C-alpha positions in Angstrom: 0.1 -0.1 0.2 3.2 1.9 0.9 4.4 2.0 -2.6 1.2 2.8 -4.7 1.4 5.6 -2.3 4.8 6.2 -3.3 4.4 5.6 -7.7 0.7 8.5 -7.6 2.4 10.8 -5.2 5.6 11.1 -7.3 3.4 10.3 -11.2 1.4 13.6 -9.4 -1.8 12.5 -8.8 -3.5 12.3 -5.4 -5.7 9.0 -4.1 -9.0 8.3 -4.1 -10.1 8.8 -0.8 -13.4 8.4 1.6 -15.6 11.2 1.7 -16.5 12.2 5.3 -19.6 11.7 6.1 -22.0 12.7 8.5 -24.7 10.5 11.5 -28.3 11.0 13.8 -29.0 8.0 16.0 -32.0 7.5 17.4 -31.6 4.7 20.4 -31.9 3.0 23.7 -29.5 2.0 26.1 -29.8 -0.3 28.6 -27.6 -2.7 31.3 -26.7 -2.1 34.8 -26.5 2.4 35.0 -30.4 1.7 32.9 -31.3 -1.3 35.7 -34.9 0.2 38.1 -32.5 -1.0 40.6 -29.2 1.1 40.3 -32.4 4.0 38.9 -34.6 3.8 41.8 -37.0 3.4 39.9 -38.3 2.2 36.2 -38.2 4.8 33.7 -38.0 4.2 30.3 -34.2 5.7 28.6 -33.4 7.4 25.0 -30.7 8.3 23.7 -30.0 10.3 20.7 -26.4 10.7 19.0 -24.7 12.4 16.7 -21.8 11.0 15.1 -18.3 12.9 12.3 -16.9 8.9 10.8 -13.7 9.8 9.5 -11.9 7.4 7.5 -8.3 6.3 8.3 -7.4 4.2 5.2 -8.0 6.9 2.1 -9.1 3.9 -0.1 -10.3 0.4 1.0 -8.1 -2.4 1.0 -9.1 -5.5 -0.7 -8.9 -9.0 0.8 -11.0 -11.8 -0.7 -12.9 -10.8 -3.9 -16.0 -8.8 -3.7 -14.7 -7.8 0.0 -13.3 -4.9 0.8 -12.0 -3.5 4.6 -11.7 -0.5 6.0 -11.0 1.6 9.0 -11.9 4.9 10.4 -11.9 6.1 13.2 -16.1 7.9 14.7 -15.7 11.2 17.1 -19.7 11.7 18.8 -21.8 12.7 21.1 -24.8 10.6 22.8 -28.0 13.2 24.3 -28.7 10.3 26.9 -32.3 10.5 28.7 -34.3 8.8 31.6 -37.6 9.8 31.2 -39.2 9.6 35.3 -39.9 12.9 36.9 -37.2 14.2 36.8 -35.8 14.1 33.8 -32.2 13.2 34.3 -29.8 13.6 31.1 -27.2 13.3 30.7 -24.2 14.4 27.1 -21.4 11.2 26.4 -18.4 12.6 24.4 -17.3 9.1 22.9 -14.5 8.2 20.6 -15.0 5.4 18.5 -12.7 3.5 16.4 -14.8 1.4 13.2 -13.9 -1.2 10.7 -15.1 -2.2 8.4 -16.2 -4.4 5.3 -17.7 -3.6 2.4 -20.0 -6.9 1.4 -21.4 -5.4 -1.2 -22.1 -2.2 -2.6 -24.8 -0.7 -1.0 -24.4 -3.2 2.0 -21.0 -2.7 5.1 -20.8 -5.0 8.3 -18.7 -3.4 10.8 -17.1 -3.8 14.0 -16.2 -1.0 16.6 -14.9 0.6 19.6 -17.3 3.2 21.8 -15.6 4.3 24.5 -15.7 8.2 26.3 -17.5 9.8 29.6 -20.2 11.0 30.5 -21.4 13.9 32.3 -24.7 13.4 34.2 -25.3 16.7 36.4 -28.0 16.6 39.3 -27.4 12.3 38.7 -27.1 12.0 42.6 -25.5 8.4 42.5 -22.7 9.5 39.3 -22.1 13.4 37.7 -19.5 12.0 36.0 -18.6 7.9 34.9 -17.4 6.2 32.3 -19.2 5.2 29.3 -17.6 2.2 27.1 -19.9 -0.1 24.7 -18.7 -2.9 21.8 -20.7 -2.8 19.0 -21.6 -4.8 15.3 -23.5 -2.6 12.7 -24.3 -2.0 9.2 -24.9 -0.2 6.7 -27.1 -0.1 3.7 -26.3 3.1 1.0 -29.8 3.8 -0.5 -28.5 6.6 -2.7 -25.1 8.3 -3.4 -26.1 10.8 0.2 -28.2 8.3 2.1 -27.8 4.9 4.3 -29.5 3.3 6.9 -27.1 2.4 9.5 -28.4 -0.1 12.0 -25.7 -0.3 15.6 -27.0 -3.2 18.6 -24.2 -3.7 21.1 -23.5 -4.7 24.4 -25.1 -1.6 26.3 -27.5 -0.1 23.9 -29.9 -0.3 20.1 -29.2 2.6 17.6 -31.1 3.1 14.9 -29.6 5.8 12.5 -29.2 7.6 9.0 -25.5 8.7 7.8 -25.3 11.5 4.6 
């Protein structure tokens, strides 16, 4: 790969770059922090997420014929709500390294590790706490500008769109 980049740069051409994408999600967090025992009541948790996907590899790298892989870094912010009286809200900035397999021209599957720090003002148990999740996801490209995304993690499930 480095040799190909050197040849391309010596010839004066730029290698093809993958675009930066932006995604928005709605989902449900679950796990210990959202249990009835931890919260003191059985309230409904909800999350809204935004992500910016930064490609780390300029072009997908091939393995099997028709299947390519790429590495990305997603930066994001979750707004998490627990719908109770009073409503508890939290902000969670996240960094997510992601490995993607392009299975078909319009379908990809990915694995990512989500790491961040959550800030929950007004929450009596832990106002600042680490946040992490291991997620598998799929992205289906509807057209050149719009894709649907689904993510299932150990601590959340999310449905979203990517531009």
